[in-house]
Structures are given as structure tokens and as C-alpha cells.
C-alpha positions in Angstrom: 40.6 -6.9 8.4 41.7 -8.2 5.0 39.7 -7.6 1.8 40.0 -9.9 -1.2 38.5 -10.0 -4.6 35.3 -11.9 -5.1 36.0 -13.6 -8.3 33.2 -16.1 -8.4 30.7 -13.7 -10.0 33.0 -12.3 -12.7 35.1 -9.2 -12.9 34.1 -5.8 -11.6 32.1 -6.9 -8.7 34.2 -5.4 -5.9 35.5 -6.8 -2.7 34.5 -9.2 0.0 36.0 -8.8 3.4 36.2 -10.9 6.5 34.5 -13.9 5.1 33.7 -16.6 7.6 35.2 -20.0 7.3 35.6 -23.2 9.2 33.2 -25.5 11.0 29.7 -24.0 11.6 30.3 -20.8 9.6 28.1 -20.5 6.4 29.8 -19.3 3.2 29.7 -15.6 2.5 28.9 -14.8 6.2 30.7 -11.9 7.8 31.5 -12.9 11.4 33.8 -10.1 12.5 32.8 -7.4 14.9 32.3 -5.0 13.2 31.9 -6.9 9.9 31.7 -5.1 6.6 30.9 -5.8 3.0 31.3 -3.7 0.0 30.2 -4.0 -3.7 31.1 -1.4 -6.3 30.9 -1.4 -10.0 28.6 -0.9 -13.0 26.5 -4.0 -12.8 26.2 -6.2 -9.7 23.9 -9.2 -9.2 25.0 -11.3 -6.2 23.1 -14.5 -6.1 23.7 -15.5 -2.5 22.2 -14.7 0.9 24.7 -12.5 2.7 24.5 -12.1 6.5 26.1 -9.7 8.9 25.5 -11.0 12.4 28.1 -8.8 14.0 27.4 -5.7 16.1 28.1 -2.7 14.0 28.1 -4.7 10.7 27.5 -2.7 7.6 26.6 -3.4 4.0 27.1 -1.0 1.1 26.5 -1.1 -2.7 27.3 1.6 -5.2 27.0 1.6 -8.9 24.8 2.2 -11.9 22.8 -0.9 -11.4 22.6 -2.8 -8.1 20.3 -5.7 -7.5 20.3 -8.3 -4.8 18.5 -11.5 -5.8 18.2 -12.8 -2.2 18.3 -11.4 1.3 20.8 -9.2 3.0 20.3 -9.6 6.7 21.7 -7.4 9.5 21.0 -9.4 12.5 22.5 -7.3 15.2 21.9 -3.8 16.7 23.9 -1.1 15.0 23.9 -2.8 11.6 23.4 -0.6 8.5 22.6 -1.1 4.9 23.1 1.4 2.1 22.7 1.3 -1.7 23.4 4.2 -4.0 23.3 4.5 -7.8 21.1 5.2 -10.7 19.1 2.1 -10.0 19.3 0.2 -6.8 16.8 -2.3 -5.4 16.8 -4.7 -2.5 14.1 -7.4 -2.3 14.6 -9.6 0.8 14.0 -13.3 0.2 11.5 -13.4 3.1 10.3 -9.9 2.9 6.6 -9.3 2.1 5.2 -6.7 -0.2 1.6 -6.4 -1.5 3.0 -7.3 -5.0 2.9 -11.0 -3.8 -0.9 -10.8 -3.7 -1.2 -9.6 -7.3 -3.2 -6.5 -6.3 -5.6 -4.7 -8.7 -4.5 -1.4 -7.2 -1.7 -0.4 -4.8 -1.3 3.1 -3.7 1.7 3.9 -1.5 2.4 7.6 -1.1 5.9 7.1 0.3 7.1 5.4 -2.9 6.8 8.6 -4.8 6.0 8.9 -8.5 3.4 11.6 -7.6 2.7 14.5 -9.9 1.0 17.8 -9.5 -0.9 17.8 -12.8 -3.3 15.0 -13.8 -1.2 14.6 -17.0 1.7 13.4 -15.0 3.9 16.5 -15.1 5.6 18.6 -12.4 6.6 16.1 -9.6 4.9 16.4 -6.3 7.8 16.0 -3.8 7.3 18.6 -1.0 4.8 19.2 1.8 1.9 21.2 0.4 2.3 20.2 -3.2 -1.0 19.4 -4.8 -1.3 15.8 -6.2 -3.2 15.3 -9.4 -1.6 12.0 -10.4 -1.0 9.1 -8.1 0.6 6.0 -9.7 -0.4 2.4 -9.1 2.5 0.3 -7.7 0.9 -2.9 -8.9 1.3 -4.4 -12.3 -2.3 -3.3 -13.2 -1.2 0.3 -13.8 -4.4 1.6 -12.3 -3.3 5.2 -11.9 -5.8 7.6 -10.4 -5.9 11.3 -11.3 -7.8 14.5 -10.5 -10.7 15.7 -12.6 -8.9 19.0 -13.3 -5.7 20.8 -12.3 -7.4 23.0 -9.8 -8.5 23.0 -6.1 -9.9 19.5 -6.4 -6.5 17.9 -5.8 -5.4 16.6 -2.4 -2.0 17.7 -1.1 1.1 15.8 -0.2 2.1 16.0 3.4 4.5 14.2 5.9 7.4 14.1 3.5 10.5 12.6 5.1 8.5 11.0 7.9 5.3 9.1 6.9 4.0 10.7 3.6 0.3 10.9 3.0 -2.3 12.5 0.8 -4.4 15.1 2.7 -8.1 15.4 1.7 -9.9 18.5 2.7 -13.5 17.0 2.8 -14.7 19.8 0.5 -13.8 18.9 -3.1 -10.6 16.8 -3.2 -10.9 13.7 -5.3 -8.7 11.3 -7.3 -10.5 8.9 -9.6 -10.3 6.6 -12.6 -12.9 6.0 -15.2 -12.7 2.2 -14.7 -13.8 0.1 -11.8 -12.1 -1.9 -9.1 -14.8 -4.6 -9.2 -14.6 -7.1 -6.4 -18.3 -7.8 -6.7 -18.2 -9.3 -10.2 -14.8 -10.9 -9.5 -16.6 -12.9 -6.7 -14.4 -11.8 -3.9 -12.3 -8.9 -2.8 -9.9 -7.5 -0.2 -9.7 -3.8 0.6 -7.0 -2.5 2.9 -6.2 1.2 3.7 -3.8 3.0 6.1 -5.6 6.2 7.0 -6.5 8.8 9.5 -9.9 10.6 9.5 -10.5 14.2 10.4 -13.8 15.4 11.7 -16.1 13.8 9.2 -19.6 14.4 8.1 -21.9 11.4 8.2 -22.1 9.4 5.0 -18.6 10.5 3.9 -17.1 8.0 1.4 -13.4 7.2 1.5 -13.4 5.0 -1.6 -16.0 3.5 -3.9 -16.6 1.8 -7.2 -19.7 3.2 -9.0 -21.2 3.8 -12.4 -21.3 6.7 -14.7 -24.8 5.7 -15.9 -26.6 6.5 -12.6 -26.5 6.6 -8.9 -27.7 3.1 -8.4 -24.8 0.6 -8.5 -22.3 1.0 -5.7 -19.6 -1.2 -4.3 -18.3 0.8 -1.3 -16.7 -1.0 1.6 -15.2 2.0 3.3 -17.5 5.0 4.3 -18.7 6.9 7.4 -22.1 5.7 8.5 -25.2 7.7 7.5 -26.1 8.1 11.2 -22.8 8.4 13.1 -19.7 10.0 11.6 -17.2 8.0 13.7 -18.7 4.7 12.6 -17.6 2.8 9.5 -20.1 1.1 7.3 -20.4 -0.2 3.8 -22.8 0.4 0.9 -23.3 -2.3 -1.7 -26.2 -1.5 -4.0 -27.3 -3.0 -7.3 -28.2 -1.4 -10.7 -31.8 -0.9 -9.5 -30.6 1.0 -6.4 -31.6 -1.8 -4.1 -29.3 -2.6 -1.2 -27.7 -6.0 -1.4 -29.5 -8.3 1.1 -27.9 -8.5 4.5 -25.5 -5.6 4.4 -27.6 -2.7 5.6 -26.6 -3.1 9.3 -22.8 -3.5 8.8 -21.3 -1.1 11.4 -17.9 -0.7 13.0 -17.6 1.9 15.7 -14.6 4.2 16.5 -13.0 3.9 13.0 -13.1 7.5 12.0 -11.8 8.9 15.3 -8.9 11.1 14.3 -6.2 8.3 14.8 -4.1 6.4 12.4 -5.5 3.0 11.5 -5.2 0.1 9.2 -8.6 -1.2 8.1 -9.1 -4.4 6.1 -12.3 -5.6 4.6 -12.5 -9.1 3.2 -15.4 -10.1 1.0 -15.4 -13.8 0.2 -18.5 -13.7 -2.0 -21.0 -14.5 0.7 -19.9 -12.5 3.7 -17.7 -9.6 4.6 -15.4 -9.4 7.7 -13.5 -6.4 9.0 -10.2 -6.1 10.8 -9.0 -2.9 12.4 -5.3 -2.7 13.2 -5.2 -6.5 12.9 -8.1 -7.2 15.3 -11.4 -8.6 14.1 -14.1 -6.0 14.6 -17.0 -7.5 12.6 -17.2 -11.2 12.4 -19.6 -12.0 9.6 -21.9 -9.8 7.5 -23.5 -12.4 5.4 -25.3 -11.5 2.1 -26.8 -13.0 -1.0 -24.6 -12.6 -4.1 -27.3 -12.6 -6.8 -27.9 -9.0 -7.7 -26.4 -7.2 -10.7 -23.8 -4.4 -10.3 -22.5 -2.6 -13.4 -19.5 -0.6 -12.3 -17.2 1.5 -14.4 -15.4 4.1 -12.2 -13.4 4.2 -8.9 -12.9 7.2 -6.6 -10.8 8.0 -3.6 -11.9 10.9 -1.3 -15.6 10.9 -2.3 -18.3 9.1 -4.2 -18.3 9.5 -8.0 -21.2 8.4 -10.2 -22.8 11.0 -12.5 -21.3 13.6 -10.2 -19.2 13.7 -7.0 -20.6 13.8 -3.5 -20.1 12.5 0.1 -16.7 14.2 0.5 -14.3 12.7 3.1 -11.6 14.6 5.1 -8.4 12.9 6.3 -5.2 11.2 5.4 -4.4 8.4 3.1 -1.0 6.8 3.6 -1.7 3.9 1.2 -4.3 1.5 -0.1 -4.4 -2.0 -1.6 -7.4 -3.5 -3.3 -7.3 -7.1 -4.6 -10.2 -8.2 -6.8 -10.8 -11.9 -6.9 -9.0 -12.7 -3.6 -10.2 -12.9 0.0 -6.9 -13.0 1.8 -6.2 -15.9 4.2 -4.9 -15.4 7.8 -1.2 -15.4 6.8 -1.7 -12.9 4.0 -3.9 -10.8 6.2 -1.2 -10.6 8.9 1.6 -9.8 6.5 -0.5 -7.1 4.7 -1.6 -5.6 8.1 2.1 -5.3 9.2 3.2 -3.8 5.9 0.4 -1.2 5.8 0.9 -0.3 9.4 4.5 0.6 8.7 3.3 3.3 6.3 2.1 5.4 9.2 4.6 4.2 11.8 2.2 1.6 13.4 3.6 -1.6 14.7 0.9 -4.2 14.0 
């Protein structure tokens, strides 16, 4: 097939081959079988939606900076896409990421940026590496770290497949001395991709608490105090009184040794739970009048004046959005995205 220079975007942008033309063929569409497209150069910013509908189509970009402003679509089986270079990003025009929800915290182990020390030194990149620093992928920069560079750090596992943080249920904890505070924001969405091990009752996966005492607690994700496989919540005010209506909030078979996506949506007057995209608790109504003063967040245990209620299992990723109870479309998109972190099709 012939290749010709693509001059519309300026010099140095590379080549465009087998461009479709004629009636019914959109511009910049590769219609050959197999079709191919190649960009190479120092700086490339194509501004169009390129499509490779042909079987065996391929797309490649190489260069120091490579950014696509719209979608690159490989519609047929056997298509491939590759980008190499110092900086290379692809953001599909119709692709969903949690960033579109303006999260307060977004942990995604597979995105990297993990470090072994809590100061952010010595990259954690291999199975078995301890993790003392886990970056926030959101704009909030809510990085969580270990208390010390010792045995209290979870380990990185699943590298090259579905990476996750492994918590031992004994003393592993990542935390931040600031709160994710959906209670005072008036609404919140918590979503985690996880797998539990054999858990003790009352084990806490994630919670916002206070350094001033054990009273205030905003915890939507814990093992029940009576049954280890059952998920419950704990929302308690500054006086250690349970928030009205939430003491019997139970979801069975959540901590059962399997990969799941759990989503808890607090709209300010009730909380609903979805497990792997299916509704499992329709309405836990409550009265939003009590005072919660929160100033710390923990993952892997509860942390107030000290740490307790250790949880054992895997965390592939988590998203918390203060001030937003997601709608049905947002919920579906987030469920699918988070399921992909563990190879779940949801």
C-alpha cells in the first residue's frame, strides 16, 4: 500500500497510509485489510478520530511526546495499538476513567508510582516488594503511606497480570493524617476492587476516623462484628453513638475469598450497596443530624488513636468520591472500570 506525508498537521508528524476516500468513507479512515497507520517524530498531537476497521489493522506511535486528543478505534479482531516514547498517552474520546467523577481519592495499583519507603524512595515494582507509599491518581493528591518503613507495609503482588496490594491481617496499614469525609460533604461514593482472605470478625478494610478518640467513625467497608463473611458499615458520631438506622446494615458473602467490586453509595439520607454491579442492599435509611469530626483515613485497618481491626486480603484499587452519590450511568461505568483491575467482566 502507498504511504504519503500527512501535511495537514505540520512537519515532522510522520506518514499516513491507505487513507479511505470516496462515497461513504470518512476522512482519515483506514479501510484496507490489513490497514496500518504510523506516526513518528518528536511531538505529535493528531486532532482527529482515527479508525482501523480492517482485520489485522494496527496503529503505532513513537516519539518523545505522543498524545492523541480523540479516540483511536480498532474495530476488528486482530487489531493492535502500540505507543512508545518518553511520554505517551491515549485517552479515548468515549473511554471512561474515574477522573471524570472528580474523585477525592483514586488508588489503582496497576498504574504504578508505588514506593517501598513512606518517603517515596525505592520504587516498588516486583512481586514481594513492600509498599510504603501509594500515590493518588486523582487531582486531590491524597497519597497514603505506611506509619514506618518496617513490617507494617503491605506487599505488591500480581505484577504483570492484575497487580494488587496484599494485606496480611496482622499489622499492614497505609494511612493519611487527613480524612476522606463523605459525611460532612453530605454524600459519598466508595468503590473497591478487592479479595478477602480468611477474616476475623470486625475487620476494617477502610475507614475515616479521628485522632482525638475512638468515637467518630465513617466506615462503609468492614467485616461484621458477628460474621466474618458478612459486610457491614460503622458510622458513629463524636459521642460514640451509632448513627440512627445503620446498625443492621448487612450484606452476606462479601468477604468470601473471591474477587469482587463493591460500591457503597451514600446520598445523605440512605446508603445502598452494589456487589459486582448487582444491588445487594436496597436502602439503609438514616438521620443525618449527628456530628462527626474526622481527620484521618486508613486502608487495611482502623486508625484512631491507635490501629486495630486488621484486615487480610487484596486491594486492586479503590475510588472514594466525597460529595457525590453516583447515578446509574456513573455507577455502571465505574463498576466496569474497577472490575477490569481484577480481570472481572462486569
